[in-house]
N, C-alpha and C positions, 0 to 999 in steps of 0.2 A: 646066276647069283641067287642064292636062297633069300627068303624074307629075313631070316635072322642075320645073315651076312649084310644085307642092306641096312638093317637097323643099327648094327654095330658100326658099320662104315659111317653112317650119319652121326652117331654119337661121338665117335672119335674125331670126325671133321668138325663137329660143333665145338668140342672142347678146344681143339687147336685154333679155330677161328676166334673163339672167345678170348684165349690168351693173347691173340694178336690185337684185338680191339680193346682189351682191358687197360693198357697204359696210355691210350690215346685221349687227348683233351682233358687231362687232369690238372686241376688247379690246387696247389698246395696251400696249407695254412699260412705259410710265410708269404706267399705271393698275394693272398687275399688280405693279409694283415689281421686275421682273426685267429690267434693261437690259443687253443684250449689248454688249460692247466693239466699237466700230466701226459701230454701227447707230444710226439716229436714235431719239429717244424715242417718236416716233409710229409706229414699225414695229409691225405686229400680232404678237401672240404665238401665237394659234391662229386660223387663218382659217376652219376647218371647210368646206373646199371640197367635200368629198363631200356634206355635207348641203345646201349651197347648190346644187350641181349637181342633186341629186335634186329639190329644190323647184322649180328652174328647169325641169327636164324635165316635172314634173307640171303646172305652170302653163302652160308653153308648149303642151303637148299639149291642154289644155283650150281655150285660146284658138285654137289652130290648127284644132281640130275645129269650133268655132263658126264660124270664118271659112270653112272649107271647106264646111260645110253651107249657109251663106248663099250662097256663090258657086255651088255645084253645084245645090242644090235650090231656092234662093230665086229671086226674080224680079229680081235685081240684075244689071243690064247696065252696060256702059261708058257708055252714053248717060245713065244715071241719075246718074252722078257727074261728067259733063262739063258743068260749070256755065258755062264760057266758050266753048263751041262749037268747041273746037280739033280735034275728030275728026269734024266734020261741019258742016252748015249751021245747026245749033241747033234745027231743027224736027223733033222726035222724036214728034210727035203721034200 
């Protein structure tokens, strides 16, 4: 895996993990009882983005390291995941 590929993989994983953590532990204005004028009742009061970004970074780094180790040191090649023979004749014996 090239350095550019590793950086792109990390960025994509970070965004996916961030979208996973984003809706967690949100308290709406209706739940807290403090509804601001002109906002919907379902608007969040405190999103805690720093905490979510930190957790996203930690989880992403762990997942990214596992994927990189498998790709770099493992015996996983493109032929192993080519189930339909699109990158060759299908005889990888």
